[in-house]
KOLTINU-725507 format. One line per 5 residues: their letters; for each residue x, y, z of C-alpha. Coordinates in steps of 0.1 Angstrom, whole numbers, padded with zeros to 4 digits. Example, Ala and Ser with C-alpha at 12.3 -4.5 7.8 and 13.67 -1.06 7.14 Angstrom:
// residues 2
AS	0123,-0045,0078 ~ 0137,-0011,0071
//
This chain:
// residues 468
XXXXX	0300,0114,0431 ~ 0269,0112,0455 ~ 0233,0117,0436 ~ 0214,0110,0471 ~ 0231,0134,0496
XXXXX	0199,0163,0500 ~ 0205,0196,0507 ~ 0179,0221,0526 ~ 0155,0240,0503 ~ 0155,0266,0529
XXXXX	0185,0281,0516 ~ 0165,0287,0479 ~ 0142,0318,0475 ~ 0113,0294,0465 ~ 0115,0261,0486
XXXXX	0080,0271,0506 ~ 0060,0245,0479 ~ 0081,0220,0484 ~ 0080,0192,0509 ~ 0117,0177,0503
XXXXX	0150,0187,0492 ~ 0165,0194,0460 ~ 0188,0158,0451 ~ 0225,0173,0455 ~ 0228,0162,0418
XXXXX	0196,0176,0404 ~ 0212,0205,0423 ~ 0244,0206,0404 ~ 0227,0196,0367 ~ 0198,0225,0365
XXXXX	0222,0254,0385 ~ 0238,0277,0361 ~ 0257,0301,0386 ~ 0289,0288,0371 ~ 0286,0309,0340
XXXXX	0260,0335,0342 ~ 0274,0352,0371 ~ 0286,0368,0336 ~ 0255,0387,0336 ~ 0261,0402,0374
XXXXX	0269,0440,0366 ~ 0236,0439,0343 ~ 0217,0421,0365 ~ 0226,0450,0391 ~ 0218,0477,0371
XXXXX	0181,0460,0363 ~ 0177,0455,0398 ~ 0186,0492,0403 ~ 0160,0506,0379 ~ 0134,0480,0389
XXXXX	0136,0495,0428 ~ 0137,0531,0416 ~ 0107,0522,0396 ~ 0089,0504,0422 ~ 0098,0535,0447
XXXXX	0084,0556,0424 ~ 0051,0533,0422 ~ 0052,0537,0458 ~ 0057,0502,0463 ~ 0091,0508,0482
XXXXX	0093,0534,0508 ~ 0120,0561,0504 ~ 0141,0544,0528 ~ 0137,0509,0513 ~ 0148,0523,0481
XXXXX	0182,0534,0498 ~ 0187,0500,0518 ~ 0188,0484,0483 ~ 0208,0506,0464 ~ 0232,0508,0486
XXXXX	0236,0472,0491 ~ 0234,0465,0456 ~ 0266,0488,0450 ~ 0282,0469,0481 ~ 0275,0435,0462
XXXXX	0291,0453,0429 ~ 0323,0459,0451 ~ 0324,0426,0461 ~ 0321,0411,0428 ~ 0347,0432,0415
XXXXX	0371,0427,0446 ~ 0367,0388,0438 ~ 0351,0387,0477 ~ 0316,0375,0461 ~ 0306,0342,0477
XXXXX	0290,0324,0448 ~ 0272,0297,0458 ~ 0258,0266,0436 ~ 0226,0261,0459 ~ 0215,0297,0452
XXXXX	0211,0285,0415 ~ 0218,0314,0393 ~ 0232,0347,0391 ~ 0198,0365,0398 ~ 0196,0344,0433
XXXXX	0231,0349,0443 ~ 0226,0385,0445 ~ 0191,0390,0459 ~ 0202,0362,0488 ~ 0232,0380,0492
XXXXX	0208,0413,0494 ~ 0187,0400,0518 ~ 0217,0391,0540 ~ 0231,0430,0538 ~ 0196,0447,0543
XXXXX	0173,0425,0554 ~ 0136,0426,0545 ~ 0141,0450,0522 ~ 0159,0428,0504 ~ 0130,0403,0499
XXXXX	0110,0433,0484 ~ 0131,0441,0456 ~ 0114,0409,0438 ~ 0083,0426,0437 ~ 0065,0426,0401
XXXXX	0091,0407,0381 ~ 0104,0373,0372 ~ 0137,0357,0372 ~ 0120,0351,0334 ~ 0116,0386,0324
XXXXX	0149,0392,0346 ~ 0172,0374,0325 ~ 0159,0385,0296 ~ 0168,0418,0304 ~ 0201,0410,0318
XXXXX	0207,0393,0286 ~ 0200,0422,0263 ~ 0219,0444,0284 ~ 0248,0421,0283 ~ 0245,0416,0245
XXXXX	0246,0454,0238 ~ 0271,0462,0253 ~ 0293,0434,0235 ~ 0278,0444,0202 ~ 0291,0480,0209
XXXXX	0323,0465,0215 ~ 0329,0439,0186 ~ 0316,0467,0162 ~ 0346,0491,0175 ~ 0371,0460,0165
XXXXX	0352,0457,0134 ~ 0360,0495,0125 ~ 0394,0492,0140 ~ 0400,0461,0110 ~ 0382,0477,0082
XXXXX	0401,0515,0089 ~ 0439,0489,0089 ~ 0425,0471,0057 ~ 0414,0503,0039 ~ 0443,0521,0046
XXXXX	0466,0495,0034 ~ 0443,0493,-0001 ~ 0447,0531,-0007 ~ 0488,0525,-0005 ~ 0483,0496,-0027
XXXXX	0461,0512,-0053 ~ 0488,0510,-0080 ~ 0501,0472,-0069 ~ 0494,0450,-0097 ~ 0487,0412,-0087
XXXXX	0466,0384,-0107 ~ 0430,0381,-0098 ~ 0416,0345,-0095 ~ 0384,0325,-0106 ~ 0383,0290,-0097
XXXXX	0424,0298,-0082 ~ 0433,0303,-0114 ~ 0451,0334,-0130 ~ 0420,0354,-0146 ~ 0429,0393,-0152
XXXXX	0453,0415,-0134 ~ 0436,0435,-0103 ~ 0454,0459,-0078 ~ 0466,0446,-0041 ~ 0444,0477,-0030
XXXXX	0408,0466,-0053 ~ 0412,0430,-0036 ~ 0417,0444,-0001 ~ 0388,0468,-0013 ~ 0363,0437,-0018
XXXXX	0375,0424,0022 ~ 0364,0459,0032 ~ 0332,0452,0014 ~ 0323,0419,0032 ~ 0330,0435,0066
XXXXX	0306,0469,0059 ~ 0280,0444,0055 ~ 0290,0424,0085 ~ 0289,0460,0102 ~ 0254,0468,0094
XXXXX	0242,0433,0106 ~ 0256,0441,0141 ~ 0238,0478,0139 ~ 0203,0458,0125 ~ 0205,0433,0156
XXXXX	0218,0459,0182 ~ 0182,0476,0171 ~ 0160,0450,0172 ~ 0174,0435,0206 ~ 0168,0473,0218
XXXXX	0132,0464,0237 ~ 0127,0461,0273 ~ 0114,0428,0286 ~ 0114,0439,0323 ~ 0078,0440,0335
XXXXX	0067,0409,0315 ~ 0071,0388,0349 ~ 0069,0353,0349 ~ 0045,0353,0317 ~ 0017,0371,0320
XXXXX	0026,0402,0339 ~ 0022,0418,0372 ~ -0010,0429,0391 ~ 0015,0458,0410 ~ 0010,0496,0391
XXXXX	0047,0492,0376 ~ 0061,0520,0350 ~ 0077,0497,0321 ~ 0086,0526,0302 ~ 0103,0540,0335
XXXXX	0128,0512,0336 ~ 0128,0507,0301 ~ 0140,0544,0294 ~ 0163,0538,0326 ~ 0184,0512,0310
XXXXX	0186,0526,0275 ~ 0162,0507,0259 ~ 0141,0523,0230 ~ 0105,0510,0243 ~ 0090,0483,0263
XXXXX	0081,0450,0248 ~ 0047,0446,0239 ~ 0035,0416,0249 ~ 0049,0395,0278 ~ 0043,0358,0268
XXXXX	0067,0364,0237 ~ 0093,0392,0262 ~ 0103,0364,0283 ~ 0105,0333,0257 ~ 0122,0355,0229
XXXXX	0156,0349,0223 ~ 0156,0357,0186 ~ 0185,0385,0195 ~ 0204,0359,0204 ~ 0202,0339,0175
XXXXX	0205,0366,0153 ~ 0234,0376,0167 ~ 0250,0344,0163 ~ 0240,0342,0126 ~ 0253,0377,0120
XXXXX	0289,0365,0140 ~ 0286,0332,0121 ~ 0287,0353,0089 ~ 0314,0375,0101 ~ 0336,0346,0104
XXXXX	0331,0331,0078 ~ 0339,0365,0060 ~ 0372,0365,0082 ~ 0378,0326,0072 ~ 0382,0335,0039
XXXXX	0405,0360,0045 ~ 0424,0339,0065 ~ 0423,0311,0037 ~ 0437,0337,0013 ~ 0466,0349,0038
XXXXX	0475,0314,0042 ~ 0477,0308,0005 ~ 0499,0341,-0001 ~ 0523,0335,0024 ~ 0532,0301,0007
XXXXX	0564,0292,-0010 ~ 0545,0286,-0042 ~ 0527,0319,-0041 ~ 0549,0341,-0018 ~ 0527,0372,-0025
XXXXX	0529,0385,0015 ~ 0550,0384,0045 ~ 0532,0379,0081 ~ 0551,0399,0106 ~ 0568,0372,0128
XXXXX	0548,0381,0160 ~ 0519,0367,0144 ~ 0534,0336,0132 ~ 0550,0303,0152 ~ 0575,0280,0147
XXXXX	0576,0241,0142 ~ 0590,0220,0169 ~ 0612,0194,0144 ~ 0616,0219,0112 ~ 0637,0247,0118
XXXXX	0631,0269,0091 ~ 0593,0266,0093 ~ 0571,0300,0098 ~ 0533,0290,0103 ~ 0503,0316,0098
XXXXX	0491,0302,0132 ~ 0467,0330,0135 ~ 0453,0331,0101 ~ 0449,0289,0105 ~ 0432,0297,0137
XXXXX	0407,0321,0127 ~ 0399,0298,0098 ~ 0390,0272,0119 ~ 0370,0293,0148 ~ 0346,0298,0116
XXXXX	0331,0263,0123 ~ 0328,0269,0162 ~ 0309,0297,0155 ~ 0285,0281,0130 ~ 0281,0256,0158
XXXXX	0267,0278,0182 ~ 0240,0291,0156 ~ 0227,0258,0148 ~ 0227,0253,0191 ~ 0205,0280,0191
XXXXX	0185,0274,0166 ~ 0179,0238,0177 ~ 0172,0250,0212 ~ 0143,0271,0202 ~ 0127,0250,0173
XXXXX	0104,0231,0197 ~ 0103,0253,0226 ~ 0059,0265,0233 ~ 0055,0295,0255 ~ 0066,0309,0273
XXXXX	0097,0303,0292 ~ 0112,0265,0291 ~ 0143,0258,0312 ~ 0160,0250,0281 ~ 0166,0285,0277
XXXXX	0196,0281,0304 ~ 0212,0268,0275 ~ 0213,0297,0258 ~ 0241,0317,0276 ~ 0270,0293,0271
XXXXX	0269,0293,0232 ~ 0266,0330,0231 ~ 0290,0341,0258 ~ 0317,0322,0237 ~ 0304,0335,0203
XXXXX	0310,0369,0220 ~ 0344,0361,0226 ~ 0350,0344,0201 ~ 0344,0367,0177 ~ 0357,0397,0196
XXXXX	0394,0378,0196 ~ 0395,0373,0158 ~ 0388,0406,0149 ~ 0411,0417,0173 ~ 0437,0392,0161
XXXXX	0430,0404,0124 ~ 0429,0441,0134 ~ 0463,0436,0147 ~ 0478,0415,0120 ~ 0461,0428,0086
XXXXX	0480,0468,0088 ~ 0512,0450,0094 ~ 0510,0430,0062 ~ 0541,0429,0039 ~ 0528,0424,0005
XXXXX	0561,0415,-0022 ~ 0551,0438,-0051 ~ 0575,0418,-0078 ~ 0562,0384,-0069 ~ 0526,0397,-0070
XXXXX	0534,0415,-0106 ~ 0553,0388,-0117 ~ 0524,0361,-0110 ~ 0500,0384,-0129 ~ 0524,0377,-0159
XXXXX	0518,0341,-0159 ~ 0483,0324,-0168 ~ 0475,0348,-0201 ~ 0457,0375,-0174 ~ 0454,0398,-0201
XXXXX	0435,0374,-0226 ~ 0402,0393,-0221 ~ 0418,0427,-0230 ~ 0429,0416,-0262 ~ 0391,0403,-0267
XXXXX	0379,0434,-0258 ~ 0403,0450,-0280 ~ 0394,0432,-0313 ~ 0354,0441,-0304 ~ 0365,0479,-0304
XXXXX	0378,0472,-0339 ~ 0349,0456,-0353 ~ 0347,0420,-0342 ~ 0318,0403,-0324 ~ 0326,0395,-0292
XXXXX	0322,0357,-0300 ~ 0343,0360,-0332 ~ 0372,0378,-0309 ~ 0369,0353,-0281 ~ 0377,0322,-0302
XXXXX	0410,0348,-0323 ~ 0419,0349,-0286 ~ 0411,0317,-0279 ~ 0437,0302,-0308 ~ 0461,0331,-0296
XXXXX	0464,0317,-0265 ~ 0465,0279,-0278 ~ 0490,0288,-0300 ~ 0514,0306,-0267 ~ 0511,0273,-0244
XXXXX	0523,0253,-0276 ~ 0554,0277,-0277 ~ 0556,0279,-0240 ~ 0556,0317,-0245 ~ 0533,0344,-0227
XXXXX	0509,0376,-0249 ~ 0536,0399,-0242 ~ 0563,0376,-0262 ~ 0547,0379,-0296 ~ 0554,0404,-0322
XXXXX	0525,0423,-0346 ~ 0534,0397,-0371 ~ 0523,0370,-0345 ~ 0494,0383,-0341 ~ 0479,0395,-0372
XXXXX	0486,0358,-0381 ~ 0450,0350,-0362 ~ 0434,0387,-0370 ~ 0443,0414,-0397 ~ 0422,0437,-0369
XXXXX	0449,0436,-0348 ~ 0475,0471,-0354 ~ 0511,0483,-0337 ~ 0484,0496,-0308 ~ 0473,0467,-0292
XXXXX	0508,0459,-0273 ~ 0491,0491,-0246 ~ 0460,0468,-0238 ~ 0486,0433,-0233 ~ 0505,0453,-0202
XXXXX	0494,0444,-0168 ~ 0495,0487,-0160 ~ 0474,0490,-0192 ~ 0446,0461,-0183 ~ 0443,0476,-0149
XXXXX	0440,0512,-0157 ~ 0412,0504,-0188 ~ 0386,0494,-0163 ~ 0385,0528,-0151 ~ 0343,0531,-0137
XXXXX	0330,0527,-0104 ~ 0340,0498,-0086 ~ 0367,0486,-0115 ~ 0405,0479,-0108 ~ 0418,0509,-0120
XXXXX	0439,0526,-0095 ~ 0423,0559,-0096 ~ 0390,0545,-0088 ~ 0407,0523,-0060 ~ 0421,0554,-0044
XXXXX	0391,0573,-0048 ~ 0366,0543,-0031 ~ 0395,0538,-0005 ~ 0393,0574,0006 ~ 0355,0575,0005
XXXXX	0358,0543,0026 ~ 0379,0560,0052 ~ 0353,0587,0054 ~ 0327,0569,0060 ~ 0343,0542,0084
XXX	0359,0570,0104 ~ 0325,0591,0106 ~ 0309,0560,0127
//
């Protein structure tokens, strides 16, 4: 690859100050049109709003405005039809579009950049693009939540073991577990809305860094583009990428939650657990072991959380040492942001399709809940209600469990006489608290795992998510 074949700076829109052409390698190295062309729709939208404002300010004539808007519409059509010629020597999406506009409409196209810079232009484009992305992602997140909540409502009475340290702890219901997933996702949805709120300030009009001498109307362009208000400081306007970092932080937390769910799905589908079955369309097989059914979708989602963390660290590192205002470093903001959006959307789509189709094995779940003395805490609570201090009750139940372990039996296998050997406070009413159903039903309070509470929580969540 040659590094000395120079190109003609007359093809650029900024070459007047330079006495020699840009090195061909440098031109390729510094160009971004290969990836920032994703911003073409937003760039055209922003340019139309800017042109309309310039005309209202008397900077463009009505004839020039018509030529520009018609030219931009023609370019939009070329891009959609795939006939637009993207040129690396034009560096980026902005200059590709502006150069083509000038080809189409002549001098009017050259006037479009009056009162703005690529610095405020790109910041505006990214915000418009990310705002749309957040809206699409929020819809997929909502679809996943609806699937989870409906499945939870259907399994409000399905008993399964709850775990701490991945050891059987207490009985819960499958519906209660699913609603815990929904709580995580509900916070994720809120973070996305917060991010959208903070990014919705319009940088257009900040120009390169200090504003412009032309009589622009920044409120007009802000309103036209659907922003809440113009940004308040020109230096910050062109150098701020907090909104991209904030989105990647929210995305990293969301994929962390998806990864936790994925881990449970992988465990639950194993032969050792067998709690759920994932439909075949979400799984793959082995090239050598014909019996295998691999949970590839949750495994891949689990893996992509690391990729998302990487994008967040990339943007944080990118911005940490930049002085005000704009620096070329900021060109590196787009690829991690673009990939973060695509990755998060795809992960949410995969889960939104898959989770509602999960098929729990209720018998396996119930059998697992009978293991590990999951009702031991219920026995301790029973003794407290009979008048024992909790620590004494805890010690009594610990001895009961030790006895069961030595005999290789469960709490449910013990007779009343057996139990009374450990405490004469135990009566024949104890057996109602030693059943799985009795255990979950006893936790009948807000946030508890009692089926009535789960049903009510699922209905409330369904209404909340449906009314967004």
